[in-house]
C-alpha positions, 0 to 999 in steps of 0.5 A: 600390595601392603596387605600382601607383604604383611601376609607373607611376612606373618606367614614366613615368621610363623613358619620359621619359629617352629624351633621354639614350639618343638623343643628348641631343636638347635637348628637355625632357620632363615626365610626369604620372600621377594614380592615386587620391589620388597625383599623380606628376610628373617633369621631364627636362632635358638640358644642351643645353636650358639652355646652348650650351656644356658649362661654361655648362650645368654651372653652369646645371644646378647652379642648376636642381637646387637650384631644382627641390627645390621642386615649385612651380618646375616645376609649379602645382597647383590649391589646391582639390586640397590636394596635399602633397609625399610624396616628391621627388628631383632627380638631377643627371646628369653624362653619360658616353659613353652618356648626356648630362648633365642633370637628372631630377626627380620628385615624388609628391604626395598630394592631399586632393581628387584630382578637382580636379586636371584640369590641371597648370600648367608653370612650367619656362618661367620657369626655362628659355629654351625655347618648348615641352616634350614631355609624357607623361600616363598614361594620356592620351598624348603632346603638346607644351606651349607657353610661351604656354599652359603647361597640361598637361591630365590 
């Protein structure tokens, strides 16, 4: 089971960092996978999504990297699922010639009642002035989540 969780985490992380390799499109990407009692969530936030200038983006990314240490600032889960954070990581990318600046955040949660997690609320909209995010679910596929309906079905 641990090998499966690690494999899916790596797969989700690799799929979601495309913005850094494709010229920083400015699109925020979230990913979600439910495997047994484990729920894996990631958020990729490029600098272009948070501010128009590099200096403003730098300040905003620093603030966001602190805020995202708390998973509830990015996602809302059903209370009935009884999910607790097992692992969390927020990485601040400063950018270079190959990748853009941004944030990669990931959380592994263990849920007492994993079948109660049929959807995940996206609260990133309260932190970012964006209208939509790209979403990838495993094994569900890709979709766009809009601020007026911030729910990612699993």
